DSSP file (Angstrom, degrees, kcal/mol; ACC not computed):
  #  RESIDUE AA STRUCTURE BP1 BP2  ACC     N-H-->O    O-->H-N    N-H-->O    O-->H-N    TCO  KAPPA ALPHA  PHI   PSI    X-CA   Y-CA   Z-CA
    1    1 A X              0   0    0      0, 0.0     2,-0.2     0, 0.0    61,-0.0   0.000 360.0 360.0 360.0 125.2    1.9    8.6  -20.9
    2    2 A X        -     0   0    0      1,-0.1     4,-0.4    60,-0.0     3,-0.3  -0.495 360.0-149.6 -79.1 144.4    3.9    8.7  -17.7
    3    3 A X  S  > S+     0   0    0     -2,-0.2     4,-2.6     1,-0.2     5,-0.2   0.452  78.3  94.6 -90.5   1.3    4.2    5.6  -15.6
    4    4 A X  H  > S+     0   0    0      1,-0.2     4,-2.3     2,-0.2     5,-0.2   0.898  83.2  48.0 -60.1 -43.3    4.5    7.7  -12.4
    5    5 A X  H  > S+     0   0    0     -3,-0.3     4,-2.9     2,-0.2     5,-0.2   0.929 112.8  50.3 -64.7 -39.9    0.8    7.5  -11.6
    6    6 A X  H  > S+     0   0    0     -4,-0.4     4,-2.6     1,-0.2    -2,-0.2   0.932 110.9  48.6 -60.1 -44.9    0.8    3.7  -12.1
    7    7 A X  H  X S+     0   0    0     -4,-2.6     4,-2.7     1,-0.2    -1,-0.2   0.915 112.6  48.2 -60.5 -43.8    3.9    3.4   -9.9
    8    8 A X  H  X S+     0   0    0     -4,-2.3     4,-2.4     2,-0.2     5,-0.2   0.891 110.8  50.3 -65.5 -41.2    2.2    5.5   -7.2
    9    9 A X  H  X S+     0   0    0     -4,-2.9     4,-2.3     2,-0.2    -2,-0.2   0.926 113.7  46.3 -62.0 -44.0   -1.0    3.5   -7.3
   10   10 A X  H  X S+     0   0    0     -4,-2.6     4,-2.5    -5,-0.2     5,-0.3   0.932 113.3  47.3 -64.1 -46.3    0.9    0.2   -7.0
   11   11 A X  H  X S+     0   0    0     -4,-2.7     4,-2.6     1,-0.2    -1,-0.2   0.922 115.0  45.9 -64.8 -43.7    3.1    1.4   -4.2
   12   12 A X  H  X S+     0   0    0     -4,-2.4     4,-2.7     2,-0.2    -1,-0.2   0.900 113.4  50.0 -67.1 -40.9    0.2    2.8   -2.2
   13   13 A X  H  X S+     0   0    0     -4,-2.3     4,-2.3    -5,-0.2    -2,-0.2   0.909 113.6  44.3 -65.8 -42.4   -1.9   -0.2   -2.8
   14   14 A X  H  X S+     0   0    0     -4,-2.5     4,-2.4     2,-0.2    -2,-0.2   0.909 113.9  50.0 -65.9 -43.5    0.8   -2.6   -1.7
   15   15 A X  H  X S+     0   0    0     -4,-2.6     4,-2.8    -5,-0.3     5,-0.2   0.916 111.4  50.1 -58.3 -44.1    1.6   -0.5    1.3
   16   16 A X  H  X S+     0   0    0     -4,-2.7     4,-2.3     1,-0.2    -2,-0.2   0.931 114.0  42.9 -62.0 -47.6   -2.1   -0.4    2.3
   17   17 A X  H  X S+     0   0    0     -4,-2.3     4,-2.0     2,-0.2    -1,-0.2   0.858 113.0  53.7 -67.4 -36.3   -2.6   -4.1    2.0
   18   18 A X  H  X S+     0   0    0     -4,-2.4     4,-2.2     2,-0.2    -2,-0.2   0.928 111.4  45.4 -66.5 -44.0    0.7   -4.8    3.8
   19   19 A X  H  X S+     0   0    0     -4,-2.8     4,-0.7     1,-0.2    -2,-0.2   0.896 111.7  51.5 -66.0 -37.5   -0.3   -2.5    6.7
   20   20 A X  H  < S+     0   0    0     -4,-2.3     4,-0.3    -5,-0.2     3,-0.2   0.860 108.9  52.8 -64.4 -33.8   -3.8   -4.1    6.9
   21   21 A X  H >< S+     0   0    0     -4,-2.0     3,-1.7     1,-0.2     6,-0.4   0.939 109.1  46.2 -68.2 -46.1   -2.2   -7.5    7.0
   22   22 A X  H 3< S+     0   0    0     -4,-2.2    -1,-0.2     1,-0.3    -2,-0.2   0.585  95.9  75.2 -77.8  -3.8    0.1   -6.7    9.9
   23   23 A X  T 3< S+     0   0    0     -4,-0.7     2,-0.4    -3,-0.2    -1,-0.3   0.642  83.6  83.0 -75.8 -10.3   -2.8   -5.1   11.8
   24   24 A X  S <> S-     0   0    0     -3,-1.7     4,-2.3    -4,-0.3     5,-0.2  -0.777  85.4-134.0 -88.1 136.4   -3.9   -8.7   12.4
   25   25 A X  H  > S+     0   0    0     -2,-0.4     4,-2.2     1,-0.2     5,-0.2   0.878 102.6  52.6 -59.4 -41.6   -2.2  -10.3   15.3
   26   26 A X  H  > S+     0   0    0      1,-0.2     4,-1.9     2,-0.2    -1,-0.2   0.914 113.4  42.5 -64.6 -42.3   -1.4  -13.6   13.4
   27   27 A X  H  > S+     0   0    0     -6,-0.4     4,-2.6     2,-0.2     5,-0.2   0.839 110.3  56.9 -76.3 -28.7    0.3  -11.8   10.5
   28   28 A X  H  X>S+     0   0    0     -4,-2.3     4,-2.9    -7,-0.3     6,-0.6   0.913 107.3  49.2 -60.9 -41.0    2.1   -9.4   12.8
   29   29 A X  H  X5S+     0   0    0     -4,-2.2     4,-1.5    -5,-0.2    -2,-0.2   0.915 112.3  48.9 -64.4 -40.9    3.6  -12.5   14.5
   30   30 A X  H  <5S+     0   0    0     -4,-1.9    -2,-0.2    -5,-0.2    -1,-0.2   0.910 119.6  36.0 -64.5 -40.5    4.6  -14.0   11.0
   31   31 A X  H  <5S+     0   0    0     -4,-2.6    -2,-0.2     1,-0.1    -3,-0.2   0.925 133.2  22.5 -82.1 -45.0    6.2  -10.8    9.8
   32   32 A X  H  <5S-     0   0    0     -4,-2.9    -3,-0.2    -5,-0.2    -2,-0.2   0.595  97.4-120.4-102.0 -13.4    7.8   -9.4   13.0
   33   33 A X  S  <<S+     0   0    0     -4,-1.5     2,-0.3    -5,-0.6    -4,-0.2   0.364  88.4  62.4  89.7  -6.9    8.2  -12.5   15.1
   34   34 A X  S    S-     0   0    0     -6,-0.6    -2,-0.2    -9,-0.0    -1,-0.1  -0.994  89.7 -99.5-147.2 148.9    6.0  -11.1   17.9
   35   35 A X        -     0   0    0     -2,-0.3     2,-0.2    -6,-0.1   -10,-0.1  -0.364  39.7-125.8 -67.1 151.2    2.4  -10.0   18.2
   36   36 A X        -     0   0    0    -14,-0.2    -1,-0.1     1,-0.1    -7,-0.1  -0.600  24.0-104.7 -97.2 161.2    1.8   -6.2   18.1
   37   37 A X     >  -     0   0    0     -2,-0.2     4,-1.9     1,-0.1     5,-0.2  -0.228  32.8-103.3 -77.6 169.8    0.0   -4.2   20.7
   38   38 A X  H  > S+     0   0    0      1,-0.2     4,-2.1     2,-0.2     5,-0.2   0.887 119.5  51.5 -61.9 -41.0   -3.5   -2.8   20.3
   39   39 A X  H  > S+     0   0    0      2,-0.2     4,-2.6     1,-0.2    -1,-0.2   0.934 110.5  47.7 -64.0 -46.3   -2.4    0.7   19.6
   40   40 A X  H  > S+     0   0    0      1,-0.2     4,-2.5     2,-0.2    -1,-0.2   0.861 111.1  52.3 -66.5 -32.2    0.0   -0.3   16.8
   41   41 A X  H  X S+     0   0    0     -4,-1.9     4,-2.2     2,-0.2    -1,-0.2   0.902 110.3  47.9 -68.2 -37.2   -2.7   -2.5   15.2
   42   42 A X  H  X S+     0   0    0     -4,-2.1     4,-2.6     2,-0.2    -2,-0.2   0.904 111.8  49.4 -67.9 -40.3   -5.1    0.4   15.2
   43   43 A X  H  X S+     0   0    0     -4,-2.6     4,-2.7     2,-0.2     5,-0.2   0.921 112.2  48.9 -64.7 -43.4   -2.4    2.7   13.7
   44   44 A X  H  X S+     0   0    0     -4,-2.5     4,-2.2     2,-0.2    -2,-0.2   0.886 111.1  50.7 -61.6 -39.6   -1.7    0.0   11.0
   45   45 A X  H  X S+     0   0    0     -4,-2.2     4,-2.2     2,-0.2     5,-0.2   0.951 113.5  43.4 -64.8 -48.1   -5.3   -0.4   10.3
   46   46 A X  H  X S+     0   0    0     -4,-2.6     4,-2.2     1,-0.2    -2,-0.2   0.920 116.1  46.9 -63.8 -44.3   -5.9    3.3    9.8
   47   47 A X  H  X S+     0   0    0     -4,-2.7     4,-2.2     2,-0.2    -1,-0.2   0.841 110.8  53.4 -69.4 -32.9   -2.8    3.9    7.8
   48   48 A X  H  X S+     0   0    0     -4,-2.2     4,-2.1    -5,-0.2    -2,-0.2   0.934 111.5  44.3 -65.0 -46.6   -3.6    0.9    5.6
   49   49 A X  H  X S+     0   0    0     -4,-2.2     4,-1.9     1,-0.2    -2,-0.2   0.877 113.7  51.6 -67.9 -34.8   -7.1    2.1    4.8
   50   50 A X  H  X S+     0   0    0     -4,-2.2     4,-2.6    -5,-0.2    -1,-0.2   0.881 108.6  50.4 -69.1 -35.7   -5.7    5.6    4.2
   51   51 A X  H  X S+     0   0    0     -4,-2.2     4,-1.8     2,-0.2    -2,-0.2   0.912 110.6  49.9 -67.6 -40.1   -3.1    4.3    1.8
   52   52 A X  H  < S+     0   0    0     -4,-2.1     4,-0.4     2,-0.2    -2,-0.2   0.894 112.7  47.2 -62.7 -39.8   -5.7    2.4   -0.2
   53   53 A X  H >X S+     0   0    0     -4,-1.9     3,-1.2     1,-0.2     4,-0.5   0.892 109.7  52.7 -68.7 -41.8   -7.9    5.5   -0.4
   54   54 A X  H >X S+     0   0    0     -4,-2.6     3,-1.1     1,-0.2     4,-0.7   0.817  97.2  67.5 -65.6 -29.0   -4.9    7.6   -1.4
   55   55 A X  H 3X S+     0   0    0     -4,-1.8     4,-0.9     1,-0.3    -1,-0.2   0.754  92.0  62.6 -61.5 -21.4   -4.1    5.2   -4.2
   56   56 A X  H <> S+     0   0    0     -3,-1.2     4,-2.5    -4,-0.4    -1,-0.3   0.812  90.5  68.1 -71.3 -30.5   -7.4    6.3   -5.8
   57   57 A X  H <X S+     0   0    0     -3,-1.1     4,-2.5    -4,-0.5     5,-0.2   0.944 100.5  43.0 -60.3 -55.7   -6.2    9.9   -6.3
   58   58 A X  H  X S+     0   0    0     -4,-0.7     4,-2.5     1,-0.2     5,-0.3   0.865 113.6  54.9 -60.5 -34.2   -3.5    9.3   -8.9
   59   59 A X  H  X S+     0   0    0     -4,-0.9     4,-2.5     2,-0.2     5,-0.4   0.950 111.1  43.3 -62.3 -48.8   -5.8    6.9  -10.8
   60   60 A X  H  X S+     0   0    0     -4,-2.5     4,-1.4     1,-0.2    -2,-0.2   0.865 115.4  49.1 -67.6 -35.3   -8.5    9.5  -11.0
   61   61 A X  H  < S+     0   0    0     -4,-2.5    -1,-0.2    -5,-0.2    -2,-0.2   0.894 118.8  37.6 -70.0 -37.5   -6.1   12.3  -11.9
   62   62 A X  H  < S+     0   0    0     -4,-2.5    -2,-0.2    -5,-0.2    -3,-0.2   0.854 132.9  20.4 -83.4 -35.6   -4.3   10.3  -14.7
   63   63 A X  H  X S-     0   0    0     -4,-2.5     4,-0.5    -5,-0.3     5,-0.2   0.532  99.9-117.2-116.1  -9.1   -7.3    8.4  -16.1
   64   64 A X  H  X  -     0   0    0     -4,-1.4     4,-1.6    -5,-0.4     5,-0.3  -0.230  46.2 -63.6  86.5 172.7  -10.5   10.1  -15.3
   65   65 A X  H  > S+     0   0    0      3,-0.2     4,-1.5     2,-0.2    -1,-0.2   0.892 127.6  42.3 -70.2 -39.1  -13.3    8.7  -13.2
   66   66 A X  H  > S+     0   0    0      2,-0.2     4,-1.2     1,-0.2    -1,-0.1   0.972 125.4  31.5 -73.1 -52.6  -14.4    5.8  -15.3
   67   67 A X  H  X S+     0   0    0     -4,-0.5     4,-2.8     1,-0.2     5,-0.2   0.867 116.2  59.6 -72.5 -36.6  -11.1    4.4  -16.4
   68   68 A X  H  X S+     0   0    0     -4,-1.6     4,-2.7     1,-0.2     5,-0.2   0.906 103.0  51.6 -62.4 -40.8   -9.4    5.4  -13.2
   69   69 A X  H  X S+     0   0    0     -4,-1.5     4,-2.3    -5,-0.3    -1,-0.2   0.892 112.2  46.2 -62.8 -38.6  -11.7    3.4  -11.0
   70   70 A X  H  X S+     0   0    0     -4,-1.2     4,-2.4     2,-0.2    -2,-0.2   0.911 112.9  49.8 -67.7 -42.1  -11.1    0.3  -13.1
   71   71 A X  H  X S+     0   0    0     -4,-2.8     4,-2.4     2,-0.2    -2,-0.2   0.912 111.5  49.7 -61.2 -44.6   -7.3    0.9  -13.1
   72   72 A X  H  X S+     0   0    0     -4,-2.7     4,-2.3    -5,-0.2    -2,-0.2   0.929 111.1  48.1 -62.3 -47.7   -7.4    1.3   -9.2
   73   73 A X  H  X S+     0   0    0     -4,-2.3     4,-2.1     2,-0.2    -1,-0.2   0.898 110.4  52.6 -60.4 -40.0   -9.4   -1.9   -8.7
   74   74 A X  H  X S+     0   0    0     -4,-2.4     4,-2.1     1,-0.2    -2,-0.2   0.929 111.3  46.0 -61.7 -45.7   -7.0   -3.7  -11.0
   75   75 A X  H  X S+     0   0    0     -4,-2.4     4,-2.7     1,-0.2     5,-0.2   0.863 109.2  55.9 -64.1 -36.9   -4.0   -2.5   -9.0
   76   76 A X  H  X S+     0   0    0     -4,-2.3     4,-2.5     1,-0.2    -1,-0.2   0.886 107.9  49.0 -63.5 -39.1   -5.8   -3.4   -5.8
   77   77 A X  H  X S+     0   0    0     -4,-2.1     4,-1.9     2,-0.2    -2,-0.2   0.912 112.3  46.8 -64.8 -43.2   -6.2   -6.9   -7.0
   78   78 A X  H  X S+     0   0    0     -4,-2.1     4,-2.3     2,-0.2    -2,-0.2   0.917 114.7  46.9 -65.2 -43.6   -2.5   -7.2   -8.0
   79   79 A X  H  X S+     0   0    0     -4,-2.7     4,-2.5     1,-0.2     5,-0.2   0.909 111.6  50.4 -66.2 -41.6   -1.3   -5.7   -4.7
   80   80 A X  H  X S+     0   0    0     -4,-2.5     4,-2.2    -5,-0.2    -1,-0.2   0.900 111.1  49.6 -63.9 -38.3   -3.6   -7.9   -2.6
   81   81 A X  H  X S+     0   0    0     -4,-1.9     4,-2.3     2,-0.2    -2,-0.2   0.912 111.4  48.7 -66.8 -43.1   -2.4  -11.0   -4.5
   82   82 A X  H  X S+     0   0    0     -4,-2.3     4,-2.3     1,-0.2    -2,-0.2   0.915 112.9  46.8 -64.0 -42.4    1.3  -10.1   -3.9
   83   83 A X  H  X S+     0   0    0     -4,-2.5     4,-2.5     2,-0.2    -1,-0.2   0.903 112.5  50.2 -68.0 -40.2    0.8   -9.4   -0.2
   84   84 A X  H  X S+     0   0    0     -4,-2.2     4,-1.4    -5,-0.2    -1,-0.2   0.880 112.1  47.3 -67.6 -37.5   -1.1  -12.7    0.2
   85   85 A X  H  X>S+     0   0    0     -4,-2.3     4,-2.6     2,-0.2     5,-0.5   0.890 111.6  51.3 -70.8 -37.8    1.6  -14.6   -1.6
   86   86 A X  H  X5S+     0   0    0     -4,-2.3     4,-1.5     1,-0.2     7,-0.3   0.907 110.3  48.8 -65.4 -41.0    4.3  -12.9    0.5
   87   87 A X  H  <5S+     0   0    0     -4,-2.5     4,-0.4     1,-0.2    -1,-0.2   0.833 114.5  46.5 -65.3 -29.8    2.5  -13.8    3.7
   88   88 A X  H  <5S+     0   0    0     -4,-1.4    -2,-0.2    -5,-0.2    -1,-0.2   0.926 130.5  15.0 -79.5 -45.3    2.1  -17.4    2.5
   89   89 A X  H  <5S+     0   0    0     -4,-2.6    -3,-0.2     1,-0.2    -2,-0.2   0.814 139.0  12.9-106.0 -33.7    5.7  -18.1    1.4
   90   90 A X    ><< +     0   0    0     -4,-1.5     3,-1.8    -5,-0.5     4,-0.4  -0.564  59.8 169.1-143.9  73.1    8.0  -15.3    2.7
   91   91 A X  G >  S+     0   0    0     -4,-0.4     3,-1.2     1,-0.3     4,-0.2   0.770  74.5  65.5 -63.7 -24.7    6.3  -13.3    5.4
   92   92 A X  G >  S+     0   0    0      1,-0.3     3,-1.1     2,-0.2     4,-0.4   0.674  85.0  74.8 -72.9 -11.4    9.6  -11.5    6.5
   93   93 A X  G <  S+     0   0    0     -3,-1.8     4,-0.5    -7,-0.3     3,-0.4   0.795  90.0  58.5 -66.2 -26.2    9.7   -9.8    3.0
   94   94 A X  G <> S+     0   0    0     -3,-1.2     4,-1.6    -4,-0.4    -1,-0.2   0.570  81.3  88.9 -77.8  -9.3    6.9   -7.6    4.3
   95   95 A X  T <4 S+     0   0    0     -3,-1.1     3,-0.5     1,-0.2     4,-0.3   0.936  90.1  42.6 -57.8 -51.4    8.9   -6.2    7.2
   96   96 A X  T >4>S+     0   0    0     -4,-0.4     5,-1.0    -3,-0.4     3,-0.9   0.848 110.9  58.9 -66.1 -27.5   10.5   -3.3    5.3
   97   97 A X  T 345S+     0   0    0     -4,-0.5     3,-0.4     1,-0.2     5,-0.3   0.853 111.8  39.2 -63.0 -35.6    7.2   -2.6    3.7
   98   98 A X  T 3<5S+     0   0    0     -4,-1.6    -1,-0.2    -3,-0.5    -2,-0.2   0.284 102.4  71.5-102.3  10.1    5.6   -2.1    7.1
   99   99 A X  T < 5S-     0   0    0     -3,-0.9    -1,-0.2    -4,-0.3    -2,-0.1   0.360 115.1 -89.0-111.5   6.6    8.4   -0.2    8.8
  100  100 A X  T  >5S+     0   0    0     -3,-0.4     4,-1.0    -4,-0.3     3,-0.2   0.372  92.0 115.6 111.8  -7.7    8.3    3.1    7.1
  101  101 A X  H >><S+     0   0    0     -5,-1.0     4,-1.5     1,-0.2     3,-0.6   0.927  81.5  50.8 -61.3 -45.9   10.6    2.7    4.1
  102  102 A X  H 3> S+     0   0    0     -6,-0.5     4,-3.5    -5,-0.3     5,-0.3   0.804  97.8  67.6 -66.7 -24.5    7.7    3.2    1.6
  103  103 A X  H 3> S+     0   0    0      1,-0.2     4,-2.5     2,-0.2    -1,-0.2   0.924 102.1  46.1 -60.6 -41.9    6.5    6.3    3.4
  104  104 A X  H <X S+     0   0    0     -4,-1.0     4,-2.4    -3,-0.6    -1,-0.2   0.934 114.1  48.9 -61.0 -47.6    9.7    8.1    2.3
  105  105 A X  H  X S+     0   0    0     -4,-1.5     4,-2.6     1,-0.2    -2,-0.2   0.912 111.9  48.4 -61.8 -42.4    9.3    6.8   -1.2
  106  106 A X  H  X S+     0   0    0     -4,-3.5     4,-3.2     2,-0.2     5,-0.2   0.929 110.5  50.6 -63.8 -44.8    5.6    7.9   -1.4
  107  107 A X  H  X S+     0   0    0     -4,-2.5     4,-2.0    -5,-0.3    -1,-0.2   0.915 112.4  47.0 -60.1 -42.2    6.4   11.3   -0.1
  108  108 A X  H  X S+     0   0    0     -4,-2.4     4,-2.2     2,-0.2    -2,-0.2   0.919 114.4  45.8 -63.4 -44.9    9.1   11.8   -2.7
  109  109 A X  H  X S+     0   0    0     -4,-2.6     4,-3.3     1,-0.2    -2,-0.2   0.895 111.5  52.7 -69.3 -38.1    6.9   10.5   -5.5
  110  110 A X  H  X S+     0   0    0     -4,-3.2     4,-2.9     2,-0.2     5,-0.2   0.898 108.9  49.8 -65.0 -37.5    3.9   12.6   -4.4
  111  111 A X  H  X S+     0   0    0     -4,-2.0     4,-1.2    -5,-0.2    -2,-0.2   0.913 115.8  43.0 -64.1 -41.7    6.1   15.8   -4.3
  112  112 A X  H  X S+     0   0    0     -4,-2.2     4,-1.0     2,-0.2    -2,-0.2   0.926 116.2  48.4 -69.2 -42.3    7.3   14.9   -7.8
  113  113 A X  H  < S+     0   0    0     -4,-3.3     3,-0.4     1,-0.2    -2,-0.2   0.901 114.0  44.7 -66.2 -42.0    3.8   14.0   -9.0
  114  114 A X  H  < S+     0   0    0     -4,-2.9    -1,-0.2     1,-0.2    -2,-0.2   0.720 110.2  57.0 -75.3 -20.6    2.2   17.1   -7.6
  115  115 A X  H  < S+     0   0    0     -4,-1.2     2,-0.3    -5,-0.2    -1,-0.2   0.668  89.9  84.9 -83.2 -16.8    4.9   19.3   -9.0
  116  116 A X     <        0   0    0     -4,-1.0    -4,-0.0    -3,-0.4     0, 0.0  -0.680 360.0 360.0 -88.3 138.7    4.5   18.2  -12.6
  117  117 A X              0   0    0     -2,-0.3    -1,-0.1     0, 0.0    -4,-0.1   0.484 360.0 360.0 -71.4 360.0    1.9   20.0  -14.7
């Protein structure tokens, strides 16, 4: 069993919750030091929900529908807890997560994941 789907689910879930958190003005101020504009909050919200939805695809592909949904919800819980702890104790840690670095990682992993039989 490959760990690639689990890694992809975790990265997408963490990215999604991180983006959803900085779509709130208070958390954007914590992470970036300044409040974000309406347009960037909307983009973060849409991308955050999209990342959470995309995290479901590798779970369903690797585990099937019944186990995949349970695995996805488990990873969502872990990612939400990590983002909440980061916001509480070290909000600046989320800065690289929300500035596009994971997008490159996710694209590379998706290319690898979709290319394997």
